[in-house]
N, C-alpha and C positions, 0 to 999 in steps of 0.2 A: 707316600699318602695312605698309610694304612687306615686312615678315617674313611677313604672310599670305600673298603672291602669290609664286608661284615661275614662273620661265621655262619654258615647254613646246618651245622649240626644240632640235631635236635636237643635240647636244655636237660631232657629226662632220658635220652636214649631209648625212648620208645619207638615202634614201629608207626609210620604214617597212618592219618585217619583213614583214607582210601584202601591201601594195602591191607590193614588191619581187619576192615570190613571184609574185604574179599576173602583173605585166608580163612574167616570165619564161616563165609557162606560156602565155601568148599568142603566143608565138613559134613559130610551124610549124615551123621549120627546125631548131630545138633539139630534140636525141634524148635528152639526158641527162635522169636522173631529178632532178627538184627536190625535195629533202629537205624533209619537213615541220619546222615548227619548234615543238619541244614545250616549250621552256624558257620561264620567265617572260618577259612582254614589259612591261618598264617604260612603254613608250609607251601600252600600253593601260590601266595603272595611272594614269599622270598624266591621261589622256584621261577617266576615270571619275571621278577626283576633281575634275577640273575641271566635269563636269556636275553633281556633288554640291554644289559650291560656288559655281557661278557660271552654272549651267544651260544650255540647249542652245547659248547664245552663245558661253560658255566653252569648252564641248566643241569646237566647230567650229572656234573659234579654236586650240585644243590640237592637234588632228589636222592642221589646215592647217601649222603650224609644225613638227609632227613629220613631215610629208610622209607621212601614214598614210591608208588608207582609212578611211570612216566606217562603223565596225564595229556599231555600236549601231542596232539596228532601231528603228522607231518604237515597237513593242510595249514593247521595253526601257526605251526613253525615258519612256514613259507611268507605266510602272510605278515607276521611279527617282523620278520626279517626284511621285507619289503617297504612296510610302511612305518617302522618306528623311527623317530627323529630326535634329535638333542634339543633341549629346552635351552634358549639364550639365557646365558648367566648360569647355567647348571655347573656342578663340581666337574664334570666332565671336561668341558670347555674351559674351565680355569685352569685344570691339570695340563692339558694342552698348551696352553699359554705361559705354563711354569710358575703359576701363583700358587700360595698357599691359602689354607682355610681362612687363617688370620688376616691375611692380604685383601679379603674379599669379603667383609663382613654384610656389606649390602647385598651382595649377590647371594649371600646363604638366606639373608631375610626374604628376599625374592622367591627363593625356591621353597622355602617353608611356608609361603604364602599359598603355594599350590599344591603342595604335598601335605595334607592334612591326613588324619587317621583313616580316612574314608577312600576306596577306589577313585572316586569320581569328583569333580568339583560340583559345586552348587548350582542349580538352574538359574538362569538371570530372570530379575523381576523386572525386566525393562518391557514396557507396552509391546505388545505385538503390533506389527505393520498391518496397515489396513488393507482388507480386500476390495481395493479400489474399483474392480469390475462389477462389483455387487456379489451379495451372498443372501440368500433367501432366509428369513427367519425359520428356526426351528419350530417345527409344528408341536402344539400342545400335546400333552399325554393322550388327552381324550380323542382327539383325531388321529393321532397315529395309531392307537389301538394296540393289541397285543403283537408281539414279535411272530413274523412269519418267516421261516426258513425254507429255501428251496437248493437242492444239490443239483449240480450239473456235471457229469463226470465226462472227462474227453475221451475215455474208452468207449463210452456209450455213443455210437456213431450216429444214434438218431437225433443228436445234439453236438452241432458245432458251435464249440466254446468261442471261437473268434468270431464267427457270423453272429452269435448271440451279442457279443458286447458290441460289434459294428452297428446292429440292429437298435440298440440301446441308445448309443451315441446318436444314432439318426433321428430318435424320438425326443432327445432332450430338449427342455423349454426352458429350464431356469437356471442351471448350473450343471458343470461337469469338472468334477475333482479328482485328480488322480495321483496318486502317492505309488511309485514304484521304483525297485531297485535298478532295473535293467529294461530299457526302451529302444528297440530296433526295427519297429514294425512300420514301414511306409505307408501301408494302407490305413492303418489306424491313425498316424499322424494326419494323413490327409483327411479322414474323417473328422478329425477334432479342428482342423483348419476351415474347413467346411461349415461346422456347426458354429465356430466362432465367428467367422467373417460373413458368412452370408445369412445365418438365422440369427445372428447378434446373441448367442448364447455364451456367457462368460465362462471360460476354459482356464482353470489353474493345474498346472502340472509341476511336481516335485519330483526330482531324480536324485539318486544316489550320486554323491559326489564323485566316489572313484571309478564308478562306471559311466560318468558323464561324457568321456571321450567317445563311447561307442554312439551315444546319441549324437554328439557332434559329427562323427563321420558320416551318419546316415544323412544329416542335414546338408553335408558337404556335397554329397552324391546327389541331392534334391536341389542342389543350388538354392538355398534358402537363406535368407537374411531377416533381422529382427522386424523389417518392414512387412514380412510375409506373415506376421502375428500380431495384428491390431489389438485384437480381442482376446489375447492369451496372456498367461503371465507364466513363465518358466523360470524354475528356481531349483537349487540344489540343496541338498542337506547331508550331513554325515552322520555317523551313529557317536556313541559316547567315548570320551577321551579317559584313557588310564595313564597315570603319571606313577614312574618309579620314583624311589627314593633318591637315586643318584642323578636325576634330571634327564631321563627318557621319558617320552610320551608316544601313546600308541592310539590311534583313532581308529574306530570301528567303522562298519557301513552300515547305512540305513536299509534293512532289508523288508520294511514292510511293503506289501503289494495290497491295494484296495483302490476301488473306484466308486466315487459318489455320483450319482446322476438323478438330479431332482431330489427326491425325498427316498430313494432306494439305494442300498449298498451292496455292492460286489466284492468279495475276496476274492482276488485276481489270481492266476497263476500265469506263467509263461506260455505265451501262445507261440506254438510250434508245430508243425505237420508230424512230426516224429516224436518228440517228448510228451508225456501224458502227465496230466494233472486234474484239477477239478476246480469249480467255480461255486461258491457259495453266495447265494442271493438272499439278503436279509432285507425286511420290510417291517416296519412299526418303530416300537419305541427304541430298540437298540440302535437305529439309525443315528439317535442324539448322541451316543457314545462315540461312533465314527466321526460324526459332525464335528464334535468338540476335539477328537484325536487330530483331524487334518488340521484344524485351526492351529493346534499348539506346534504342530510340525511345521506349519507355515511361518509361525512367529520366529522359529529357529533358522530356517532357510536361510539362504543367500541369493542374490539376483546373479545371473549368469555374467552379466557385464562386468561386475566387480570380482569375480572369482572365477578366473580363468585357468586352463590347462595349457601348459607350454607345448604339448606335443600335438596339439590340434591346430589346425590351420582353417578351420571351417569359418566362413565368413560371419554367420551367427554368432560365434565366440570372439572373432579377432576384428572388431572395427579399426583397431589401430595397434601398431606395433606395441608389444607388452613389455613391462619391467619385470625382470626377476628379482624375487624375493629372496630371503635367507631359507625359506621354507621350502624351496623349489618350486612354489606355485607363482602365478604371474597375477600383477593388478595393473588395472586401467589406471 
């Protein structure tokens, strides 16, 4: 099936954009400023597609023919290998079934509908789900005033970043909204449970889908069920999804980390005794932007009850035996 394979050679036989620029920067006698190339790189798209469809060997072959640098790191390739999936009805699945392109006109139409000329599909125009626990009105510009920024460095031992966050959670009055890629801290989860159940402060927690198993493991150790979160909404979300031309897709992670407490925003870091980082404290008009961003992410998020991970046996996530879907995820 030759139509499944494309030639990766450069049509003009020129060096790839990245390699060409690097070669120029290595010439010390050149004083002209080399402009960075910001437009779409077709070579990069072809190489990524080759990796998704043929593995590292196909990727190496693609960048060699395109005369480009091997821009994917080992970390990138490991992630792509672990998380790429075939789209139902894709050419790859039809080939495995012994079908030709002519045999599957409808399947080709389906594929073309999700592989447009852009990397990613369009965002949904469906109305976002209600923040049913309540959400404070965004303060007006006049009441917000100018933006104030304060930095707290974890290397500065006069400020304990974790205790700062716990103290703010303990003082919350109207809402706590957290977007986090990884959440494994039992003390902070206990603080959120106390704020939501004892002080009746609405708590919204959105976690990265692929790291959800670590949160579930923590809940399992704490013997928690959904009944323990009466005034909390815990949801998950993923990053963007890339579709290759031959029917592979790759979904990224949601790596945003920020916390909204009442009318104050904190750009959080991973809380750990040995890792270092910083926390940025924002107050004023800029909080409106984070308020809007959180609500947009919430609109894309999914409930844990309907989006389960099969490797987790936490009672929080498994009220009943799950069914396995083709994607490898389970559904209630």
